[in-house]
C-alpha positions in Angstrom: -73.9 74.7 159.0 -72.9 72.3 162.1 -73.0 68.8 161.3 -75.5 67.8 164.1 -78.8 70.3 164.2 -78.8 70.2 167.9 -75.1 70.8 168.7 -74.3 74.7 168.3 -71.1 75.2 166.5 -68.0 75.3 168.6 -65.9 76.6 166.0 -65.7 80.5 167.4 -64.5 78.8 170.9 -61.1 80.3 169.6 -58.7 82.9 170.0 -58.9 85.6 167.3 -55.3 84.9 166.2 -55.7 81.6 165.4 -57.7 82.5 162.6 -55.3 85.9 161.4 -52.4 83.2 161.7 -54.8 80.9 159.4 -55.3 84.0 157.0 -51.4 84.7 156.9 -50.8 81.3 155.8 -53.1 80.8 153.3 -51.8 84.1 151.9 -47.8 83.1 152.0 -48.2 79.4 151.2 -47.3 77.8 154.9 -51.1 76.9 155.4 -50.6 73.1 153.6 -47.3 72.3 155.5 -48.0 69.2 157.6 -47.3 69.9 160.8 -47.6 68.2 164.4 -48.9 69.9 167.6 -48.3 68.6 171.0 -50.2 69.6 174.3 -48.3 69.1 177.6 -48.1 70.5 180.8 -44.2 71.9 181.9 -44.9 71.2 185.6 -47.7 70.3 187.9 -49.3 73.4 189.7 -50.0 73.5 193.2 -47.3 71.1 193.9 -49.4 68.4 192.7 -47.8 64.9 192.8 -49.7 63.9 189.6 -52.3 64.8 187.1 -55.4 63.4 185.7 -55.9 63.8 182.2 -59.8 64.5 181.4 -61.9 66.1 178.7 -60.9 64.6 175.9 -64.1 62.7 175.5 -65.7 66.2 175.5 -63.6 67.5 173.0 -64.0 65.0 170.9 -67.9 65.7 170.6 -66.8 69.6 170.3 -64.3 69.3 167.5 -67.2 67.5 165.6 -69.3 70.7 165.8 -65.9 72.3 164.8 -67.8 73.9 161.4 -68.0 77.5 160.3 -72.0 78.2 159.7 -73.5 81.0 158.1 -73.9 83.0 161.4 -70.2 82.3 162.4 -68.7 83.0 158.9 -71.0 86.5 159.2 -69.6 87.7 162.4 -66.1 87.2 161.1 -67.0 88.8 157.7 -68.7 92.1 159.6 -66.1 92.6 162.0 -63.5 92.0 159.4 -61.4 89.5 161.4 -60.1 87.6 158.3 -60.3 88.1 154.5 -62.4 86.6 151.7 -59.9 83.9 151.4 -59.9 82.8 154.3 -63.6 82.9 154.9 -63.7 80.5 151.6 -61.5 78.3 153.5 -63.4 78.2 156.7 -66.6 77.7 154.8 -65.5 74.2 154.0 -63.2 73.6 157.0 -63.5 70.0 158.8 -60.7 68.8 160.8 -58.8 66.1 158.5 -56.1 65.1 160.6 -55.0 62.8 163.0 -55.4 63.1 167.1 -53.8 60.6 169.6 -53.3 61.1 173.4 -53.3 59.4 176.7 -56.4 57.8 177.5 -59.0 59.9 179.1 -58.4 59.4 183.1 -54.5 58.2 182.4 -52.0 60.3 184.7 -49.8 62.6 183.3 -46.5 64.2 184.3 -44.2 67.1 183.1 -43.6 66.9 179.8 -46.0 64.2 179.2 -47.5 64.4 175.6 -50.9 64.6 176.5 -52.7 65.3 172.8 -50.8 65.4 169.6 -52.2 66.6 166.8 -50.8 65.9 163.0 -52.6 67.8 160.1 -51.6 70.7 157.8 -50.7 73.9 159.7 -54.5 75.2 158.6 -56.2 72.2 160.4 -54.0 72.2 163.2 -53.7 75.9 164.6 -57.1 76.7 165.0 -57.8 74.1 167.3 -55.2 75.2 170.0 -58.0 77.4 172.1 -60.6 74.9 172.3 -58.4 71.8 173.2 -56.3 73.9 175.8 -59.9 75.1 177.4 -61.3 72.0 177.6 -58.3 70.1 178.7 -56.9 72.7 181.2 -60.5 72.7 183.2 -61.3 69.5 182.8 -58.0 67.6 184.1 -57.6 70.4 186.9 -61.0 69.1 188.2 -60.3 65.6 188.1 -56.6 66.0 189.7 -58.5 67.4 192.5 -61.2 65.0 192.6 -58.8 62.2 192.5 -56.9 63.8 195.4 -60.1 63.7 197.3 -61.1 60.5 196.4 -57.8 59.1 197.6 -58.5 61.2 201.0 -62.0 59.5 201.6 -60.3 56.5 201.7 -63.2 54.3 199.9 -66.2 56.3 201.3 -67.9 57.8 198.4 -68.1 61.3 197.6 -70.5 63.1 195.7 -70.1 66.6 193.6 -72.5 69.1 194.2 -70.6 72.4 193.4 -73.1 73.7 190.2 -73.9 76.8 191.9 -70.0 77.4 192.3 -69.2 77.7 188.6 -70.4 78.5 185.2 -73.7 76.6 183.8 -71.6 74.7 181.1 -68.4 74.7 183.2 -70.0 73.0 186.2 -71.6 70.0 183.8 -67.9 69.5 182.8 -67.0 69.8 186.3 -69.5 66.9 187.4 -67.9 64.6 184.6 -64.6 65.5 185.6 -65.1 64.6 188.8 -67.0 61.1 188.1 -64.0 60.1 186.2 -61.6 60.5 189.0 -63.8 58.6 191.6 -66.8 60.7 192.8 -69.9 58.4 192.9 -72.4 61.0 192.1 -73.3 64.6 190.9 -76.3 66.9 192.0 -76.3 68.3 188.6 -79.5 67.0 186.5 -78.1 67.6 183.2 -74.7 66.1 184.0 -76.8 63.2 184.9 -78.8 63.2 181.9 -75.6 63.9 179.3 -73.3 61.7 181.0 -75.4 58.9 182.9 -73.6 59.8 186.1 -75.7 59.0 188.9 -77.6 62.0 190.7 -78.2 62.8 194.3 -80.0 65.2 196.3 -82.8 65.7 199.0 -83.3 69.2 200.6 -81.8 72.3 201.4 -82.3 74.3 204.8 -84.8 76.2 202.7 -87.0 73.2 203.0 -86.9 73.5 206.6 -87.5 76.9 207.4 -90.6 77.0 204.9 -92.4 75.2 207.3 -93.6 76.2 210.9 -91.4 73.4 212.7 -88.7 71.4 212.0 -90.5 68.2 212.4 -93.4 69.4 209.8 -90.7 69.6 207.5 -89.4 66.0 208.3 -92.8 64.6 208.1 -93.3 66.1 204.9 -90.1 65.1 203.5 -90.7 61.1 204.8 -93.8 61.5 203.4 -92.8 62.5 199.9 -89.3 60.4 199.7 -89.9 57.6 202.0 -87.8 56.7 205.3 -84.6 56.0 203.3 -84.3 59.8 202.5 -81.6 62.0 204.3 -82.8 64.9 206.8 -80.5 68.0 207.2 -80.5 68.4 210.7 -78.1 71.4 211.5 -80.7 74.2 210.5 -81.1 75.2 214.1 -80.4 72.6 217.1 -78.6 69.4 215.7 -78.9 67.4 218.7 -82.8 68.3 218.7 -82.8 67.5 215.2 -81.4 64.1 215.2 -84.2 63.1 218.0 -86.6 64.3 215.9 -85.6 62.7 212.7 -85.8 59.3 214.2 -89.1 59.8 216.3 -90.5 60.7 212.6 -88.8 58.4 210.0 -88.3 55.4 212.5 -84.8 53.5 213.0 -84.7 52.8 209.5 -84.1 56.5 208.5 -81.3 56.6 205.7 -79.1 59.1 206.6 -78.6 62.3 208.5 -76.8 65.6 206.8 -74.3 67.9 208.6 -73.6 71.1 206.9 -71.6 73.3 209.6 -69.8 73.3 212.6 -66.7 71.3 213.8 -67.2 68.2 211.7 -65.3 65.7 213.4 -66.8 66.5 217.1 -70.4 66.7 215.4 -70.3 63.6 213.6 -68.9 61.4 216.6 -72.0 62.8 218.6 -74.3 62.2 216.2 -73.1 58.8 215.6 -73.6 58.0 219.6 -76.8 59.6 219.4 -78.3 57.5 216.3 -76.9 54.3 217.9 -78.5 55.2 221.1 -81.8 55.6 219.7 -81.7 52.4 217.5 -80.7 53.9 214.5 -77.6 52.3 213.8 -78.0 51.9 209.9 -78.4 55.4 209.7 -75.9 56.9 207.4 -74.2 60.4 208.3 -73.0 62.5 205.4 -71.2 65.8 205.7 -70.8 68.7 203.4 -69.8 72.2 204.6 -66.9 73.6 202.4 -65.0 70.6 202.1 -61.8 69.7 200.4 -59.4 67.1 200.2 -57.6 68.1 203.6 -60.9 68.5 205.4 -61.9 65.4 204.2 -58.4 63.6 205.0 -59.1 65.2 208.8 -62.2 63.6 209.0 -60.7 59.8 208.3 -61.3 58.6 211.6 -64.6 60.1 212.1 -68.0 58.0 212.2 -68.9 59.7 208.6 -70.3 57.5 205.9 -70.1 60.0 202.7 -69.0 63.4 201.6 -70.6 66.0 199.7 -68.0 68.6 198.2 -68.9 71.9 196.5 -66.8 74.7 195.6 -63.7 72.9 196.1 -64.3 70.3 193.5 -65.6 72.8 190.6 -62.6 74.9 191.4 -59.6 72.5 191.1 -59.3 73.1 194.8 -57.0 75.8 194.4 -55.8 74.9 191.1 -58.4 76.2 188.6 -56.3 75.3 185.5 -53.8 72.4 184.8 -51.6 74.8 183.2 -50.9 72.9 179.6 -49.8 74.4 176.3 -50.4 73.8 172.6 -47.0 73.8 170.9 -45.7 73.4 167.2 -43.4 70.6 167.7 -42.2 69.4 164.3 -43.3 70.2 160.7 -41.9 69.2 156.5 -39.2 70.9 155.4 -39.0 72.3 151.7 -38.0 68.9 150.9 -41.0 67.0 152.6 -38.9 65.6 155.3 -40.2 65.8 159.4 -37.9 68.4 161.0 -38.5 69.2 164.8 -39.1 72.6 166.2 -39.3 73.9 169.5 -39.3 76.9 171.7 -36.3 78.1 173.7 -37.7 81.1 175.7 -36.2 81.2 179.2 -38.6 79.0 181.4 -41.1 78.0 178.5 -38.7 76.0 176.4 -40.1 72.9 174.6 -38.7 69.8 173.4 -39.0 69.6 169.4 -40.2 66.2 167.8 -42.9 63.8 167.7 -43.1 61.6 171.2 -44.3 58.2 172.3 -44.8 57.8 175.7 -44.4 54.9 178.2 -45.3 54.2 181.7 -42.7 52.0 183.3 -43.3 49.9 186.1 -41.6 47.3 188.6 -44.0 44.9 189.6 -47.0 46.5 188.9 -45.9 50.1 190.5 -45.2 52.9 188.2 -41.5 54.1 188.1 -41.2 56.6 185.8 -42.7 58.3 182.6 -40.5 57.6 179.7 -40.7 60.0 176.6 -39.0 59.2 173.5 -38.7 61.4 170.7 -39.5 60.0 167.3 -36.7 59.4 165.0 -33.9 58.4 167.8 -32.9 55.3 168.8 -34.1 55.0 172.1 -37.1 53.4 171.4 -34.5 50.0 172.1 -34.2 50.9 175.6 -38.2 50.8 176.3 -38.7 48.2 179.2 -40.4 45.3 178.4 -43.0 46.0 181.6 -43.7 49.4 180.2 -47.3 50.2 179.4 -47.9 52.5 176.0 -49.8 55.7 176.9 -50.8 56.8 174.2 -54.3 55.8 172.1 -55.6 57.1 168.6 -58.7 59.6 169.4 -59.0 60.6 165.5 -57.5 59.1 162.3 -57.7 61.0 159.2 -60.5 62.9 160.3 -62.7 59.9 161.8 -63.3 60.2 165.4 -63.4 57.2 167.6 -67.0 57.2 168.8 -65.8 54.9 171.8 -64.3 57.8 173.5 -67.5 59.7 173.4 -70.6 60.0 175.4 -71.8 58.0 178.6 -69.9 54.9 177.7 -66.6 56.9 177.3 -66.9 58.5 180.8 -67.6 55.0 182.1 -64.3 53.7 180.5 -62.4 56.7 181.5 -63.6 56.1 184.8 -62.2 52.5 185.1 -59.1 53.2 183.2 -58.6 56.2 185.9 -58.8 53.7 189.1 -56.5 51.1 187.2 -54.0 53.9 186.4 -54.0 55.4 190.0 -53.6 51.7 191.5 -49.9 51.2 189.7 -48.8 54.7 191.8 -46.5 54.3 194.4 -48.0 55.0 197.8 -45.8 58.2 198.3 -47.7 59.3 195.3 -50.7 59.8 197.1 -50.2 62.3 200.1 -51.6 65.6 199.7 -48.5 67.6 200.8 -46.7 69.7 198.4 -44.2 68.0 196.2 -42.1 67.5 193.2 -44.3 64.7 190.7 -44.5 61.5 191.8 -42.2 59.8 188.6 -39.7 61.3 187.3 -40.0 62.4 183.2 -37.3 60.8 181.6 -37.0 62.2 178.0 -34.6 60.2 175.5 -33.6 61.2 172.5 -34.3 64.8 172.8 -33.3 67.5 170.1 
């Protein structure tokens, strides 16, 4: 049974070969060998200059539910996926190892040891797919959202892309976007689950439902008050703005524009609102925005943005491209030895690693990664910031990283980490990583 009655098991959110490897390891006696697995990205996809770690708080909750109950075991038995010995092992499975990683909201670069999993081979190998699916998705969304937040220059952003993603991935995307600087979401489940502020008023269907735009506006103001935001581009925008101010008065909260040449229209709407005396009425724009469209509106009289498809799909980069690799294990004498792939273009660096952000006068300079067992630790600058924190210790989860409070902490940490970046790191153009990864003591 799962640990929590209201949380479904996450144990089968995995690839079949994780369990077939487990079965083979139980058979040949290697299942209990202590191992270190590491999650990292070989490169930053899409020419991004940095990545944002997101999803670790969600992952901890899913690991709490990583239990093989009667239903999961019956499926594995009926489909003959594993043998009886493996079924017995899985029936009692609970991750008893330790996980450390970059604090959620932290920035990462190529080779950054974002997550380090220590445990027996049997404990750790089965977590690969779940850990990758969570962090690859959420980190891609958070990275795109951070770029949009930078482009917005302090103007608030709302995530409103639920209809462009799967029902659960949409909730995860709302959380990742919030961590990376978005102010609100349209998704109510994300608001309930993660305590993210929610927003939303009416769609074009509301206007089309009524006999006239004025009838629709009057009904909305009657229901939501003069501080509501009226959607003004169903028919003629200029006429709609005039109607909106006439109906709601000069204290109308806002108008939303969802189509057209936004820089030109926003300027015209601002002038019209001011001429009508609605000088405090805010302008929100939506309409397939991404970081580039937001940047193009920097000089326009726009007060806030609503972003949908682009943010929940990673703005063209839907996965962070992280991998999960065995980097160290015990040998026959019980000593730690580094192991690594040497495949062309898919190499890895063996050995457990520690990571630091080097800083000069508060500005990030490099990503310093040190392979344990080397004498490179003496080279760590005094101003360097340690990047890894314990998330699970001997099977015990750090609850501070979970839930709404963990989400808020990740959001705050992201803001401080992003503030350390040099100015060129915030550019939207494709480039190499903003910080070089310096690997010391590599095997």
